[in-house]
C-alpha positions in Angstrom: -49.0 -67.0 10.2 -45.6 -67.2 8.3 -47.2 -64.9 5.7 -47.9 -62.4 8.1 -44.5 -62.6 9.7 -43.1 -62.0 6.0 -45.4 -59.3 5.4 -44.2 -57.4 8.6 -40.6 -58.1 8.0 -41.0 -56.6 4.3 -43.1 -53.7 5.7 -40.6 -52.7 8.4 -37.7 -53.1 5.9 -39.6 -50.5 3.5 -40.0 -48.1 6.5 -36.3 -48.3 7.4 -35.4 -47.7 3.7 -38.1 -44.9 3.6 -36.5 -43.5 6.9 -32.8 -43.6 5.7 -33.9 -41.8 2.3 -35.6 -39.0 4.2 -32.8 -38.7 6.7 -30.3 -38.5 3.7 -32.5 -35.9 1.7 -32.8 -34.0 5.1 -29.1 -33.9 5.4 -28.7 -32.8 1.6 -31.1 -30.2 2.0 -29.6 -28.6 5.2 -26.1 -28.8 3.4 -27.5 -27.0 0.3 -29.2 -24.3 2.6 -25.8 -23.6 4.3 -24.1 -23.6 1.1 -26.4 -20.9 -0.3 -26.0 -18.9 2.9 -22.3 -18.8 2.5 -22.5 -17.8 -1.1 -24.5 -14.8 -0.1 -22.3 -14.0 2.5 -19.3 -14.2 0.2 -21.0 -11.9 -2.4 -20.9 -9.2 0.5 -17.1 -9.4 1.2 -15.2 -6.3 -0.1 -12.0 -8.1 -0.6 -10.3 -11.6 -0.2 -9.1 -12.6 3.1 -6.4 -15.5 3.0 -5.8 -17.4 6.1 -4.8 -20.9 6.8 -4.4 -23.0 10.1 -0.8 -23.9 9.0 0.5 -20.3 9.3 2.4 -19.6 12.6 3.8 -16.4 14.2 7.3 -15.5 13.8 8.8 -12.3 14.5 12.4 -11.0 13.4 14.3 -8.4 15.0 15.8 -5.1 13.7 18.9 -4.9 11.8 21.1 -2.3 10.0 19.7 -3.4 6.7 16.2 -2.8 7.6 13.9 0.6 7.5 10.8 1.5 8.8 8.3 1.5 6.0 4.6 2.2 6.0 2.5 0.0 4.4 -1.2 -0.9 4.4 -3.1 -4.2 5.4 -6.8 -5.2 6.5 -8.2 -7.0 9.3 -10.9 -9.7 9.1 -13.6 -7.1 9.4 -12.6 -5.3 5.9 -11.0 -2.4 7.7 -7.9 -0.7 6.1 -5.0 -0.7 8.5 -2.0 1.7 8.0 1.0 0.8 9.8 4.6 0.6 9.7 6.8 -2.4 9.8 10.5 -3.1 9.3 11.7 -4.1 5.7 14.6 -4.0 3.6 16.0 -0.5 2.8 15.0 0.9 -0.3 14.7 4.1 -2.2 11.0 3.6 -3.4 9.4 3.3 0.1 5.9 3.9 -1.5 6.1 1.2 -3.9 8.0 -1.2 -1.4 5.0 -0.3 1.0 2.5 -1.7 -1.5 4.2 -4.8 -2.4 4.3 -5.5 1.2 0.5 -6.0 1.1 0.7 -8.5 -1.9 0.1 -12.0 -0.6 3.0 -14.5 0.2 3.0 -17.3 2.6 5.9 -15.9 4.5 4.2 -12.3 5.0 0.9 -13.8 5.9 2.4 -16.2 8.4 4.3 -13.1 10.1 1.1 -10.9 10.0 -1.3 -13.7 11.3 -0.2 -13.0 15.0 -1.5 -9.4 14.7 -4.7 -10.2 13.1 -4.0 -8.6 9.8 -4.0 -9.7 6.2 -2.2 -8.9 3.0 -4.7 -7.3 0.9 -3.7 -8.1 -2.8 -3.6 -11.6 -4.1 -0.3 -12.9 -5.4 -1.1 -12.4 -8.9 -1.0 -8.8 -8.6 2.3 -7.0 -9.8 3.3 -3.5 -9.7 5.0 -2.4 -13.0 6.0 0.9 -12.0 5.2 3.8 -9.4 5.9 7.5 -10.5 5.6 10.6 -8.1 5.7 14.0 -9.7 4.1 17.3 -8.4 1.7 15.9 -5.9 0.5 13.4 -8.3 1.1 9.3 -8.1 0.9 7.4 -11.3 0.9 3.5 -10.8 0.9 0.9 -13.6 -0.2 -2.5 -12.6 -0.6 -5.7 -14.5 -3.7 -6.9 -16.4 -4.4 -9.4 -13.8 -4.9 -6.6 -11.0 -8.0 -5.3 -13.2 -9.6 -8.7 -13.4 -10.0 -9.1 -9.8 -13.6 -9.3 -8.3 -13.0 -6.8 -5.6 -11.3 -4.2 -7.9 -13.4 -1.3 -6.5 -11.9 -2.1 -2.9 -8.2 -2.6 -4.2 -8.2 0.7 -6.0 -9.8 2.4 -2.7 -6.9 0.8 -0.8 -4.3 1.9 -3.2 -5.4 5.2 -3.3 -5.9 5.8 0.5 -2.3 4.4 0.9 -0.7 6.6 -1.6 -2.3 9.7 -0.6 -1.3 9.0 3.2 2.1 10.6 2.0 2.1 14.3 2.3 3.1 15.1 -0.9 0.5 13.0 -2.9 -3.1 14.1 -3.3 -4.2 12.2 -6.4 -3.5 8.9 -8.0 -3.7 7.8 -11.8 -4.1 4.3 -12.6 -2.7 2.4 -15.6 -3.0 -1.0 -16.9 -0.1 -2.4 -18.6 1.0 1.2 -20.0 -2.6 2.0 -20.8 -4.7 4.6 -19.0 -7.4 2.8 -16.9 -9.3 5.8 -17.0 -8.6 9.6 -17.3 -10.1 10.3 -14.0 -7.7 10.9 -11.2 -8.6 8.8 -7.9 -8.8 11.0 -4.6 -8.5 10.2 -1.1 -12.2 11.0 -0.5 -15.0 12.3 -2.5 -16.3 15.9 -2.4 -18.5 16.3 0.6 -16.9 13.5 2.9 -14.6 13.5 5.7 -12.3 10.8 7.1 -12.5 10.1 10.8 -10.0 7.7 12.4 -11.5 5.2 14.8 -9.6 2.9 17.2 -9.9 -0.7 16.2 -8.8 -3.6 18.3 -7.2 -6.3 16.4 -6.5 -9.2 18.6 -3.8 -7.6 21.0 -3.0 -4.5 18.9 -5.0 -1.1 18.5 -4.8 0.4 15.1 -6.6 3.6 13.8 -8.8 2.9 10.9 -10.4 5.0 8.5 -14.0 5.7 8.2 -15.5 7.7 5.1 -18.7 9.8 6.4 -20.8 12.0 4.2 -21.2 15.7 5.5 -24.9 16.8 5.9 -25.5 20.0 4.3 -25.9 22.0 7.4 -22.3 21.0 8.4 -20.6 21.7 4.9 -18.9 24.9 6.0 -17.7 23.5 9.1 -16.2 20.0 8.3 -13.9 20.1 11.3 -16.9 20.6 13.8 -18.7 17.6 12.0 -15.8 15.2 12.1 -14.9 15.8 15.7 -18.3 15.3 16.6 -18.6 12.1 14.8 -15.6 10.7 16.3 -16.5 11.7 19.8 -19.6 9.8 19.2 -17.9 6.9 18.1 -15.3 7.1 21.1 -18.2 7.4 23.5 -19.9 4.1 21.8 -16.5 2.1 21.7 -15.1 2.8 25.1 -17.2 2.0 28.2 -15.5 4.5 30.2 -16.4 7.4 27.7 -20.0 6.6 27.7 -22.0 10.0 27.4 -18.8 11.9 26.2 -19.9 15.1 24.4 -18.2 17.6 22.3 -19.0 21.1 23.8 -16.9 23.3 21.5 -14.2 23.0 18.7 -12.2 25.8 17.0 -9.3 25.9 14.7 -6.8 28.8 14.9 -3.2 29.4 14.0 -2.4 25.7 13.5 -4.0 24.9 16.7 -7.1 22.8 17.4 -9.0 23.8 20.4 -11.4 21.3 21.7 -13.7 21.3 24.8 -15.2 17.8 25.9 -17.2 16.9 28.7 -16.1 15.4 32.0 -16.3 11.8 30.9 -12.9 12.3 29.5 -11.3 12.2 32.9 -12.6 8.6 33.5 -9.5 7.4 31.4 -7.2 9.2 33.8 -4.3 6.8 34.4 -4.8 4.5 31.5 -3.1 3.8 28.3 -6.5 4.6 26.2 -5.6 8.2 26.7 -3.1 8.2 24.0 -5.4 6.4 21.9 -8.2 8.9 22.1 -5.8 11.9 21.6 -4.2 10.5 18.6 -7.6 9.6 17.2 -8.6 13.3 17.6 -5.1 14.5 16.1 -5.3 12.3 12.9 -8.9 13.2 12.2 -8.1 16.7 12.8 -5.1 16.9 10.5 -7.1 14.8 7.8 -8.8 18.0 7.2 -6.2 20.4 7.9 -2.5 19.1 6.9 -1.1 22.3 8.5 -2.4 21.5 12.1 0.7 21.6 14.6 -1.1 21.6 18.1 -4.0 20.2 20.1 -5.2 22.4 23.1 -8.0 20.4 25.0 -10.3 21.6 27.9 -12.9 19.7 29.9 -15.9 21.6 30.5 -14.1 24.9 30.1 -11.3 23.8 32.6 -7.7 22.6 32.0 -7.1 19.9 34.3 -4.3 17.2 34.4 -5.2 14.3 32.5 -3.0 11.5 33.0 0.8 12.5 31.2 -1.0 15.6 29.8 -1.2 18.9 31.2 -4.0 20.2 29.5 -2.9 23.8 30.2 -0.1 23.0 27.6 -0.6 22.6 23.8 0.0 19.0 22.7 2.3 18.6 19.8 0.5 16.6 17.0 3.7 15.2 15.3 4.4 12.9 18.3 1.6 10.8 17.4 2.4 8.1 14.8 0.8 5.0 13.0 0.9 1.8 15.0 4.6 0.6 14.3 4.8 -3.2 14.3 7.9 -4.6 15.5 7.9 -7.2 12.6 10.1 -8.0 9.7 8.4 -8.6 6.2 
């Protein structure tokens, strides 16, 4: 009897150990699987997002020593975001704008409340930035060219610098030596950029989207860009579902655009400015000389919120989202 009791006791103990070992193995296996998935996700990231729970929001008011400077950040979805912030006055605003997107704890702390992130790691240093005859030449330290997401960084800098009206090409240097003899341009041949509204936390920014132009639209890039934008707006705004582009024409520095009646669903909302600014930024991307926008609805010219559509809309009134933040 005693032997039988001892036998069952030993058997129970062995089963318990086996159960513990299986549970431990199962847990380890799950953790390894999760780690593998995380690694695959990281490989797909286009740049490094730096964030931490220790950061907190802190805004600083404007003063006489500050100036509005254009800079570039990114959101958590890897979208490039051009904006304007308050920073120390400087003669070299283009270089200062890029420096503001190099990571530092204080910058990221202030940006966090807007859901934005510094693009470049703190190991990046801008040696010099020179602008002559529509060409920007930028020299960066060797650490910049060792970055895992170099292609994205090159694209971000090129897009930022060419957002200045007098710059259309960028040459990169590595510690005084040419990185490549080829100039970097805002977009490749056969592409257009459309500016799509993107809500980041409580702020709305216009973010660029690069789109290849199909062969049948090669000779009418404006029509293709606006059609692509309208389709995106229809998808992004529930009140604009079904919005269509009826006609588009560019004449004497004025863009004439005729839309379907769904646009009137935005009457009385702040989204009107967002939609019109998207149209204007996208149009001016193709024609820098554009001055006015003339909108009609199914061939008619009604009143849309604060806009009398019988009048031309001045394109220059639309600016990048200016964050009231000091960096």
